[in-house]
C-alpha positions in Angstrom: 52.3 -46.4 -18.8 54.4 -44.5 -21.7 53.9 -41.1 -22.2 53.5 -40.1 -25.7 55.6 -36.9 -26.7 53.7 -33.9 -28.2 54.2 -33.4 -32.0 56.9 -31.0 -33.2 53.9 -29.3 -35.1 50.3 -29.5 -34.4 47.4 -28.1 -37.1 45.4 -25.3 -35.7 42.0 -24.6 -37.1 43.1 -20.9 -37.7 45.3 -22.3 -40.4 42.4 -23.4 -42.2 42.1 -21.8 -46.0 38.2 -23.1 -46.1 39.0 -25.2 -49.1 38.7 -28.8 -47.8 41.0 -30.4 -50.2 43.8 -28.2 -49.8 43.4 -28.2 -45.7 43.4 -31.9 -46.0 46.9 -31.6 -47.7 48.0 -28.9 -45.7 47.3 -31.4 -42.4 49.3 -34.1 -44.3 52.1 -32.1 -44.7 52.2 -31.2 -41.1 52.0 -35.1 -40.3 54.8 -35.7 -42.6 57.1 -32.8 -40.5 56.0 -34.5 -37.7 56.9 -38.2 -38.8 60.6 -36.5 -40.3 61.0 -35.0 -36.4 60.1 -38.2 -34.7 62.5 -40.2 -36.9 65.0 -37.4 -36.3 64.6 -37.2 -32.7 64.8 -41.2 -32.2 68.1 -41.4 -34.4 66.8 -43.7 -37.1 69.0 -44.9 -39.8 69.7 -43.0 -42.8 67.6 -44.9 -45.3 64.5 -44.0 -43.2 65.2 -40.3 -43.0 65.8 -40.2 -46.4 62.7 -41.9 -47.2 60.4 -39.4 -45.1 62.3 -36.6 -46.5 62.0 -37.7 -50.4 58.1 -38.1 -49.4 57.8 -34.6 -47.9 59.4 -33.6 -51.0 57.2 -35.4 -53.3 54.1 -34.8 -51.1 54.9 -30.9 -51.2 55.3 -30.8 -55.1 52.3 -32.5 -55.5 50.6 -30.2 -53.3 51.6 -27.0 -54.7 50.5 -28.4 -58.2 47.1 -28.9 -56.9 47.0 -25.5 -55.4 48.6 -23.9 -58.3 46.0 -25.7 -60.8 43.1 -24.7 -58.5 44.4 -20.7 -58.6 44.8 -21.0 -62.1 41.5 -22.3 -63.2 39.8 -19.7 -60.9 42.1 -16.8 -62.5 43.6 -16.0 -59.1 45.5 -12.6 -59.7 48.6 -13.2 -57.6 49.3 -16.7 -59.0 52.9 -15.6 -60.1 53.7 -14.5 -56.7 52.4 -17.7 -55.3 54.0 -19.8 -57.6 57.5 -18.0 -56.9 57.2 -18.7 -53.2 56.6 -22.6 -53.9 59.5 -22.9 -56.3 61.7 -21.3 -53.6 60.2 -23.6 -51.0 60.5 -26.8 -53.4 64.3 -25.7 -54.3 65.5 -25.2 -50.6 63.9 -28.5 -49.4 65.1 -30.5 -52.6 68.4 -28.7 -51.8 68.2 -30.3 -48.1 67.2 -33.6 -49.7 70.5 -33.2 -51.7 72.6 -32.7 -49.0 71.4 -35.2 -46.7 71.9 -37.8 -49.3 75.6 -36.7 -50.0 76.3 -36.7 -46.1 76.7 -33.0 -46.0 73.9 -32.3 -44.0 72.4 -33.8 -40.8 68.9 -33.0 -40.0 69.0 -30.7 -37.2 66.4 -28.6 -35.1 67.3 -25.7 -37.6 65.8 -27.7 -40.3 63.0 -28.7 -38.7 61.9 -25.3 -37.9 62.5 -24.0 -41.1 60.2 -26.7 -42.4 57.7 -25.9 -39.4 57.9 -22.0 -39.9 57.8 -21.9 -43.6 54.8 -23.9 -43.6 52.9 -22.1 -40.9 53.9 -18.5 -42.5 53.0 -19.6 -46.2 49.7 -21.0 -45.1 48.6 -18.0 -42.8 50.2 -15.6 -45.0 50.4 -16.6 -48.7 47.5 -19.2 -48.8 45.2 -17.1 -46.5 45.2 -14.3 -49.2 43.3 -16.7 -51.6 40.7 -17.9 -49.1 38.0 -15.2 -50.0 38.8 -15.0 -53.4 38.0 -18.7 -53.9 35.2 -18.6 -51.8 33.8 -15.8 -54.1 34.0 -18.3 -56.8 32.1 -21.2 -54.8 35.1 -23.4 -54.1 34.9 -24.6 -50.7 
């Protein structure tokens, strides 16, 4: 019987921001990071890695857009600062993708830890700040 390796990152209920659509997107991002880690760990070809990294970049941009539109719709007062954090992350991950496609970056545990730590810290720090704000406006 083969053993199943533990995922690189596990979704924690404590990360929930209490908005179903956003939590679902956060869970998908965790899944993409795990998929990227599995590909890296198994030494799959560069094309597969590039596709997964590309999916992570695309999904992250789509998620940030959804989150920012929701916050703008409800007049979230810290939206500008939130957008700055999103842009920094998007720029960093896009830079990882560019370096990887140019052959100047290999996906390493350092890159994976950056992705994991940023997502976890962003959800627990920045995203959790809007939970009560959105709940106060009836957003679930």
